[in-house]
C-alpha positions in Angstrom: -24.6 -7.6 28.0 -23.1 -4.6 29.7 -20.5 -2.1 28.2 -18.9 -0.8 31.8 -15.7 -1.8 32.6 -14.4 -5.6 31.6 -17.5 -7.3 30.4 -16.4 -10.4 32.2 -18.4 -9.3 35.0 -21.8 -10.0 33.2 -20.7 -12.3 30.1 -20.1 -15.9 31.8 -17.6 -18.3 29.9 -20.9 -20.7 29.2 -22.0 -17.6 27.3 -19.1 -16.8 25.8 -19.0 -20.7 24.3 -22.2 -20.3 23.4 -21.4 -16.9 21.3 -18.3 -19.0 19.8 -20.9 -21.7 18.5 -23.1 -19.0 17.0 -20.1 -17.6 15.1 -19.4 -21.0 13.9 -23.0 -21.7 12.8 -23.2 -18.1 11.2 -20.0 -18.9 9.6 -21.4 -22.5 8.3 -24.5 -20.6 6.9 -23.1 -17.5 5.3 -20.9 -20.1 2.9 -23.6 -22.5 2.6 -25.9 -19.6 1.1 -22.9 -18.5 -1.3 -22.1 -22.1 -2.4 -18.2 -21.0 -1.7 -16.0 -19.4 1.0 -13.7 -20.8 4.3 -16.1 -21.5 6.9 -13.2 -24.4 8.2 -10.7 -21.4 8.9 -13.5 -19.4 10.7 -14.6 -22.6 12.9 -11.2 -22.6 14.1 -11.1 -18.7 15.6 -14.7 -18.9 16.8 -13.2 -18.8 20.6 -10.9 -16.2 19.9 -13.3 -13.6 18.5 -15.9 -14.1 20.7 -13.8 -13.4 23.7 -12.3 -10.6 21.7 -15.6 -9.3 21.4 -17.3 -9.5 24.5 -14.5 -8.9 27.2 -11.4 -6.9 25.4 -12.2 -4.8 22.3 -13.4 -1.3 22.8 -15.1 0.2 19.7 -18.2 1.9 18.9 -19.7 0.7 15.8 -21.8 3.6 15.2 -18.6 5.5 14.9 -15.9 4.0 13.2 -13.8 7.1 12.8 -13.6 7.4 16.7 -10.2 8.1 17.5 -10.1 6.5 20.7 -11.4 2.9 18.6 -9.3 0.0 19.2 -8.0 -1.7 15.6 -9.1 -4.9 14.2 -7.3 -6.5 11.6 -7.8 -10.0 10.1 -4.9 -11.0 8.6 -6.4 -14.4 7.5 -8.7 -12.6 5.5 -10.3 -15.8 3.7 -11.9 -16.1 7.1 -14.2 -13.4 6.3 -17.4 -15.5 7.6 -16.1 -15.3 11.1 -15.7 -11.2 10.8 -19.2 -11.0 9.6 -20.8 -13.1 11.5 -19.2 -11.1 14.1 -21.0 -8.0 12.7 -23.9 -9.5 12.8 -23.3 -10.4 16.7 -22.6 -6.9 17.5 -25.7 -5.6 15.3 -23.8 -4.2 12.7 -25.4 -6.2 9.9 -28.4 -8.2 10.2 -29.0 -12.0 9.0 -30.6 -10.9 5.9 -27.5 -9.2 5.1 -25.4 -12.0 6.2 -26.7 -14.4 3.8 -25.6 -12.3 0.8 -22.1 -13.1 1.5 -20.1 -13.0 -2.0 -23.2 -12.4 -4.0 -23.1 -9.3 -6.4 -23.7 -6.4 -4.9 -23.2 -7.4 -1.5 -20.6 -5.5 1.0 -20.1 -8.7 2.1 -17.1 -9.7 -0.2 -14.9 -13.0 -0.2 -11.9 -11.1 1.2 -12.9 -7.7 3.6 -12.5 -4.4 2.3 -12.7 -1.3 3.7 -14.1 0.1 0.6 -17.0 -1.3 1.2 -17.7 -2.1 5.0 -16.6 1.0 7.4 -15.1 -1.4 9.6 -12.7 -2.8 8.1 -9.3 -1.4 8.2 -7.5 -2.6 5.4 -8.0 -5.2 2.8 -6.4 -8.5 3.6 -6.3 -11.9 1.6 -3.0 -11.5 0.3 -1.7 -13.2 3.2 1.1 -11.8 5.3 -0.3 -8.1 4.8 -2.3 -7.9 8.1 0.0 -8.0 10.6 2.6 -5.2 8.8 -0.3 -3.2 8.2 -1.4 -3.5 11.9 2.1 -2.4 12.7 1.6 0.9 10.9 -1.4 1.3 13.1 0.1 0.8 16.4 2.9 3.1 15.4 0.3 5.7 14.7 -1.3 5.2 18.1 2.1 4.8 20.0 4.0 7.9 18.7 1.3 10.2 17.0 -2.2 9.4 18.1 -1.6 8.9 21.8 -5.3 8.5 22.4 -4.4 4.7 24.0 -5.9 2.5 21.4 -4.9 -1.1 21.0 -4.8 -3.1 17.5 -5.5 -6.3 17.5 -4.2 -8.8 14.8 -5.6 -12.1 14.0 -3.5 -14.1 11.9 -3.3 -17.5 10.2 -0.7 -20.0 11.0 -0.2 -20.6 6.8 1.0 -16.8 6.4 3.7 -16.9 9.3 5.8 -18.6 6.0 5.7 -15.1 4.9 8.9 -13.2 5.0 6.8 -9.8 5.4 5.3 -11.1 9.0 9.2 -11.4 10.1 9.7 -7.7 8.6 7.0 -6.7 10.5 8.0 -8.7 13.7 11.2 -7.0 13.9 9.9 -3.6 13.4 7.5 -3.9 16.0 10.0 -5.1 18.5 12.3 -2.4 17.5 9.6 0.3 18.3 8.1 -1.3 21.6 4.7 -1.5 20.2 3.5 -2.6 23.8 -0.6 -1.4 22.2 -0.1 -4.4 19.5 -1.1 -7.9 19.8 -1.0 -10.5 17.3 -3.4 -13.3 17.8 -2.1 -16.6 15.5 -4.9 -19.2 14.8 -2.7 -22.2 15.0 -4.8 -24.7 13.5 -2.5 -27.1 11.5 -3.9 -27.0 8.2 -2.8 -25.1 5.0 -4.8 -25.2 1.7 -3.1 -28.4 0.4 -2.3 -29.8 3.9 -0.6 -29.5 7.1 1.5 -26.3 7.6 5.3 -26.2 8.0 5.4 -26.2 11.7 1.5 -28.0 12.5 0.9 -28.0 16.1 4.1 -26.9 17.6 3.5 -24.0 19.5 7.2 -23.8 20.5 8.5 -23.3 17.3 6.2 -20.3 16.7 7.0 -19.2 19.8 11.0 -19.5 19.7 10.7 -17.4 16.4 8.4 -14.6 17.8 10.8 -14.7 21.0 13.9 -14.2 18.8 12.3 -11.1 17.5 11.3 -9.7 21.0 8.1 -10.4 21.3 6.1 -11.6 24.7 4.9 -15.0 23.6 1.7 -16.8 25.6 0.8 -20.2 24.4 -2.6 -21.4 24.9 -5.8 -24.0 23.9 -7.5 -21.5 21.4 -10.8 -23.1 22.5 -10.8 -22.8 26.0 -12.6 -19.1 26.7 -10.9 -19.0 30.2 -7.2 -19.3 28.6 -8.1 -16.8 25.7 -9.6 -14.5 28.2 -6.6 -15.0 30.5 -4.4 -14.4 27.5 -5.8 -11.0 26.2 -5.5 -9.5 30.0 -1.8 -10.4 29.7 -1.3 -8.9 26.8 -3.2 -6.0 27.7 -0.8 -5.5 30.8 2.6 -6.3 28.9 4.6 -3.4 28.9 7.6 -2.4 26.1 7.1 -5.3 23.7 4.4 -6.6 21.4 2.5 -9.7 22.6 2.2 -12.7 20.2 -1.0 -15.3 21.4 -0.2 -18.5 19.8 -3.5 -20.2 20.0 -3.6 -24.2 19.3 -7.1 -24.9 17.5 -8.9 -27.3 15.1 -9.8 -26.3 11.9 -13.6 -26.9 11.3 -14.0 -27.3 14.9 -17.2 -28.3 16.3 -18.5 -30.9 13.3 -17.2 -33.9 13.1 -17.5 -34.3 9.8 -14.8 -31.4 8.9 -12.7 -31.1 12.4 -8.9 -30.8 12.1 -10.1 -32.9 8.5 -7.4 -32.4 4.9 -8.9 -31.0 1.6 -11.6 -29.1 3.2 -10.3 -25.5 2.6 -12.0 -23.0 0.5 -14.7 -25.3 0.9 -18.9 -25.1 2.3 -19.2 -27.7 4.5 -21.1 -30.4 2.5 -24.4 -30.9 4.8 -24.6 -27.4 6.4 -28.2 -28.3 8.2 -26.6 -31.5 9.8 -23.4 -29.6 10.9 -26.1 -26.3 12.4 -27.9 -28.8 14.2 -24.5 -30.6 15.6 -23.2 -27.1 16.7 -26.1 -26.6 18.5 -28.6 -24.6 16.0 -29.1 -21.0 14.7 -28.4 -18.6 17.6 -29.0 -15.0 17.8 -27.0 -13.6 20.8 -26.1 -10.0 20.8 -23.0 -8.3 21.9 -22.5 -5.2 23.9 -18.9 -4.2 23.0 -17.2 -1.4 25.5 -16.9 1.6 23.9 -13.8 3.7 23.8 -13.1 6.5 25.8 -13.0 9.5 24.8 -10.3 10.9 23.1 -8.9 13.6 20.0 -6.7 13.5 17.5 -5.2 16.9 16.1 -3.2 16.0 13.6 -5.7 17.0 10.8 -5.1 21.2 11.5 -2.5 22.8 9.6 0.3 24.8 10.8 0.5 27.6 8.7 1.0 28.8 5.1 2.7 26.3 2.8 5.9 28.1 1.6 7.6 26.1 -0.9 11.6 26.3 -1.7 12.2 28.8 -4.6 14.3 27.6 -7.4 16.3 29.9 -10.2 15.7 29.6 -13.6 19.2 27.9 -15.2 20.4 26.6 -11.7 21.1 23.0 -11.6 19.4 21.0 -9.0 18.6 17.4 -8.5 15.2 16.5 -8.5 15.7 14.2 -5.3 16.6 17.3 -3.5 14.0 19.1 -4.7 11.9 16.4 -3.2 13.5 16.5 0.2 13.3 20.1 0.7 9.5 20.3 -0.6 8.4 17.7 1.8 10.1 19.2 4.9 8.4 22.6 3.6 5.2 20.7 3.4 5.4 19.0 7.2 6.0 22.9 8.6 2.9 23.7 6.7 0.4 20.7 7.5 0.5 18.9 10.5 -0.9 15.7 9.0 2.1 15.0 6.8 4.6 12.0 7.8 7.3 10.4 6.0 9.2 7.3 5.9 12.3 5.9 4.3 14.1 2.6 3.7 17.4 3.5 5.4 18.4 5.7 2.4 16.9 9.2 3.4 20.4 10.5 2.8 20.1 9.5 -0.9 16.1 10.1 -1.4 16.7 13.6 0.6 13.7 12.3 3.4 16.5 13.2 5.8 15.6 17.2 5.2 12.2 15.9 6.8 13.5 14.0 9.1 15.7 16.9 10.4 12.8 19.5 10.5 9.9 17.1 11.6 11.8 13.8 13.4 8.4 13.2 15.6 6.7 12.5 12.3 9.7 10.7 10.7 9.4 6.8 10.4 12.6 5.1 9.8 11.9 1.6 8.0 15.2 0.1 7.4 15.9 -2.4 4.7 12.3 -3.7 4.8 10.4 -2.2 1.7 7.3 -4.1 2.4 7.0 -2.8 6.0 7.8 0.4 4.8 4.4 0.6 2.7 2.6 -1.5 5.2 3.5 1.2 7.8 2.1 3.9 5.5 -1.1 1.8 4.5 -1.4 1.7 8.6 -1.1 5.6 9.1 -3.2 6.7 6.5 -5.7 4.2 7.8 -5.6 6.4 11.2 -5.8 9.7 8.8 -2.1 10.5 8.1 -0.6 11.2 5.2 2.4 9.2 4.2 5.2 10.2 1.8 7.2 6.8 2.0 10.7 6.6 -0.2 13.7 4.6 -1.3 15.1 3.7 -4.6 13.0 3.3 -7.4 14.3 0.0 -7.6 13.5 -1.2 -4.4 10.0 -0.6 -4.5 9.2 -3.4 -6.8 9.8 -5.7 -4.3 6.6 -4.1 -2.2 4.3 -4.4 -5.0 1.9 -6.6 -3.6 1.7 -4.1 -0.8 0.8 -1.5 -3.2 -1.5 -3.4 -5.2 -3.5 -4.6 -2.0 -3.0 -0.8 -0.9 -5.3 -0.1 -3.9 -7.7 -2.7 -3.1 -8.3 -0.8 0.5 -8.4 2.9 -1.2 -5.3 3.9 0.7 -4.0 7.2 0.3 -0.4 6.9 0.2 2.5 8.6 -1.6 5.9 6.6 -2.6 8.7 8.4 -3.9 11.3 6.3 -6.2 14.7 8.0 -6.6 17.6 6.8 -8.5 15.7 6.0 -11.3 16.8 4.8 -14.8 20.3 4.3 -16.4 21.1 8.3 -15.6 22.2 6.9 -11.9 25.4 6.2 -14.1 28.2 3.9 -12.4 26.4 1.9 -9.4 25.0 -0.3 -12.4 21.5 -2.0 -13.3 20.9 -3.6 -9.7 20.2 0.0 -8.4 18.3 1.3 -11.5 14.5 1.7 -11.6 13.9 0.4 -14.8 10.4 -1.1 -14.2 9.0 1.0 -11.7 7.0 3.6 -14.0 5.3 0.0 -15.8 4.7 -1.2 -12.1 2.7 1.9 -10.9 1.0 2.7 -14.1 -0.4 -1.1 -13.8 -1.9 -0.4 -10.4 -5.9 0.9 -10.2 -6.5 4.3 -9.9 -2.6 5.3 -9.7 -1.3 8.6 -10.2 2.6 8.3 -11.7 4.5 11.6 -11.7 7.8 12.3 -13.0 9.0 15.8 -13.0 12.1 17.2 -14.7 13.2 20.0 -12.6 13.6 21.0 -9.1 10.2 23.7 -9.5 8.3 21.3 -10.9 9.2 18.2 -8.3 8.1 20.8 -5.5 5.1 21.7 -6.9 3.9 18.1 -7.5 5.1 16.8 -3.8 2.6 19.3 -2.4 0.0 18.5 -5.0 0.0 14.7 -4.2 -0.7 15.4 -0.8 -4.7 15.8 -1.1 -5.0 13.3 -4.3 -6.6 10.0 -3.8 -5.2 6.5 -4.3 -1.9 5.4 -4.9 0.7 8.3 -6.1 3.8 7.8 -7.0 6.9 10.3 -8.0 9.7 9.3 -9.8 12.9 11.8 -8.8 16.5 11.6 -10.5 19.8 11.2 -8.9 22.0 13.8 -10.9 21.7 17.4 -11.3 19.5 19.0 -14.1 18.8 22.7 -15.1 15.9 24.2 -13.6 13.3 25.4 -17.2 10.6 26.3 -15.4 9.6 29.7 -13.5 8.4 30.1 -10.0 5.0 31.0 -11.3 4.4 28.0 -13.5 1.9 25.4 -12.4 1.8 22.0 -13.0 -1.9 20.5 -12.8 -2.1 16.7 -12.3 -3.0 15.3 -15.9 -1.6 17.9 -17.5 1.9 18.5 -19.4 4.0 21.4 -20.6 4.6 22.0 -24.6 8.0 23.6 -24.6 8.5 24.2 -28.2 6.0 24.4 -30.8 5.1 25.9 -34.3 3.2 25.8 -37.2 6.1 23.9 -39.4 6.6 21.1 -36.6 7.2 18.2 -38.3 7.4 15.8 -35.5 6.7 15.8 -31.6 9.4 14.7 -29.0 7.8 13.5 -25.8 9.8 13.0 -22.6 9.9 13.0 -18.8 12.3 13.2 -16.2 15.8 13.1 -17.3 15.3 12.9 -20.9 13.5 16.4 -20.9 16.9 18.5 -21.2 17.9 15.9 -24.1 14.9 16.4 -26.0 15.4 20.4 -25.5 19.3 19.7 -26.8 17.9 17.6 -29.6 15.4 20.2 -30.6 17.9 22.9 -30.8 20.3 20.8 -32.9 17.4 19.9 -35.3 16.3 23.4 -35.3 19.5 24.7 -36.5 19.4 22.2 -39.8 15.9 23.7 -40.0 14.3 20.7 -38.8 11.4 22.0 -36.6 9.9 19.8 -33.5 7.8 19.9 -31.0 8.6 18.9 -27.5 5.9 17.9 -24.5 7.1 17.4 -21.3 5.0 14.7 -20.2 5.3 15.2 -16.5 2.1 13.4 -15.3 2.5 9.9 -17.1 -0.7 8.8 -15.5 -3.5 10.4 -15.8 -1.9 11.6 -19.2 -2.8 14.4 -20.9 -4.6 13.2 -24.1 -6.0 16.4 -25.5 -2.3 17.7 -25.7 -0.7 14.4 -27.4 -3.7 14.2 -29.8 -3.4 17.6 -31.2 0.4 17.0 -31.4 -0.3 14.0 -33.6 -2.8 15.2 -35.7 -0.5 18.4 -36.4 2.6 16.4 -36.6 1.8 13.2 -37.8 4.7 11.4 -35.8 5.6 11.0 -32.0 8.7 10.1 -30.5 8.8 9.0 -27.0 11.9 9.3 -24.9 12.3 7.3 -21.7 15.1 6.5 -19.0 12.5 3.2 -18.6 12.3 0.0 -20.0 10.3 -0.2 -23.2 7.6 -2.1 -22.1 4.6 -0.2 -19.5 6.5 3.0 -19.4 6.1 6.5 -21.1 5.9 5.4 -24.6 3.1 2.6 -23.8 1.3 5.4 -21.9 1.0 7.8 -24.6 0.2 5.2 -26.9 -3.0 4.3 -24.9 -4.0 7.8 -25.5 -4.8 6.9 -29.0 -6.9 3.2 -27.8 -10.4 4.5 -28.6 -10.3 3.8 -31.9 -9.3 7.0 -33.5 -6.2 6.4 -35.9 -3.1 6.1 -34.3 0.1 8.2 -35.5 3.4 6.9 -36.3 4.9 6.2 -32.8 8.8 5.8 -32.3 10.0 4.4 -28.6 13.4 5.2 -27.2 13.9 3.3 -24.3 16.3 1.5 -22.4 16.6 -2.1 -24.4 20.1 -3.7 -23.1 21.4 -4.9 -19.9 23.3 -1.7 -18.6 26.6 -2.0 -17.0 28.7 0.6 -15.5 29.3 3.7 -16.7 29.0 7.3 -16.6 25.5 8.9 -16.7 26.4 10.5 -19.8 27.5 7.1 -21.1 24.8 5.5 -19.9 22.4 7.5 -21.8 24.0 7.4 -25.2 24.4 3.6 -24.9 20.8 3.3 -24.4 20.0 5.8 -27.5 18.1 8.3 -25.7 20.8 11.2 -25.0 20.6 14.2 -27.4 22.7 13.1 -30.2 20.7 9.6 -30.5 17.4 11.7 -30.5 18.6 14.2 -33.2 19.2 10.8 -35.2 16.3 9.2 -34.8 14.3 12.3 -35.7 16.4 12.8 -38.7 15.9 9.4 -39.8 12.1 9.5 -39.3 11.6 13.5 -41.7 14.2 11.5 -44.1 16.9 14.1 -43.8 19.3 11.9 -42.4 22.9 13.5 -42.3 25.7 11.6 -44.0 28.8 11.6 -42.2 
């Protein structure tokens, strides 16, 4: 098969049908060897994959990072046998590796991840995520890379019930992503039975058309119809295209075709099924190479000059975030920013004004915002995505799957805690630290002043994994000088003496409160140590253990729920079997209402007065009114 021009010059329709049968056979074989998997979901999309590979996809499998490569996302990640069969067909893996599917140590996992395979763009398997991430990749291609690559996303019909699909559909249309093609394998059957709309292609078409997509309805097993649909998608300008392909689950084998109850199960008699499909084949596909392309975004534009902040000034950490991000964007051409239509509150608007070509407005669609960040990161950009801390919780599954992908993204949650004041509990991020601490390989940062925030914003850019920065609405005093450094994983000891009777541990808005409490206690002759634990994860175990050994008792103070936040992070520092110090956790335990920030902190028992009272009780020197 030739790699010159469109491959349809040398690849006949008969050969395409034979390739599709090979993909089916190898899907059956892989699942049979594993004793598990989803061959029937793979068999329905065989022609869709065969035609794409042989006639339309442009990709250099020896150079998966080639900037001109088309991108393919298997949104229906459970159909991984089809993907791995395709890799065999193009020569990326051999038959022996194909049969290691789902086995310990194999690269061919039950659902594909880029950690294992260089040709996988993003981890899928949590349905409804492939298309949103594909939108992010298409955004990169349309607005930033501009190398002409196309993004192809193979979806299942079941996942179209996910709201995230429709966030993606609206965003793609709004951004006129004509470099994006969604291919929907409408095989009628989900896990437990028929899907909501079955084979009603018009029902799906009406929905996509309402969002502004160009729609094409075809028989997904007719290779000529599939070929023409792909060509139509490539020639459609100004809007994304969705190809709605009517298919049969388990196609080609009488015992499985369009039958319920077979989802996620190997074909019962694999040898018989393989014979019915025409036997094992060893066809090879020459995928077209991408055109020469260059992306220059990795170059850094100049020296990074972070904004200066003067000790004693009062500056909100959200303001410092916006200023630092804008400065980072000036110093580095690979930085991009995204926001969920609250950039005037998160202060991402500072970046937007200075670098509008690298700013992405995602509107009130937090799942799509995170998905865009993952897609942009997959294309080599360094994204910072911001919204209220409370609203990031609805995108938790996207964050979780980003970690599975090994994606490097920066997420910033503003308006955290009861300290936001009168807006009330719906706007208060009180669970965000717990959420992000639970993510594999994550970094969780909670700065207390402007200078610390700026330094941490810059440090996040070169860190790995999911990085979360928590910022605050109200102004807080600048307590650190411009020469202070804040390594990730570190902390700052702000008060210390040889006569400390306990240690106060705080982060963010509670740092000024514990400092005020420490001053009040000192006037009473009670010396306490104060630790600013700005790096919640990874945590500074050494400093905490030293404080525990020397003072015997720790009080953690956090504007967050008791579960999973700062207190639990500190407790984890003593989870290695050593003696656990006495630990008291001051946190938000009630359901807040509307009140001033000062009233909120007091009602939660995390203001200076409450902290000092707790400390007096612990040292058995309670003051009698």
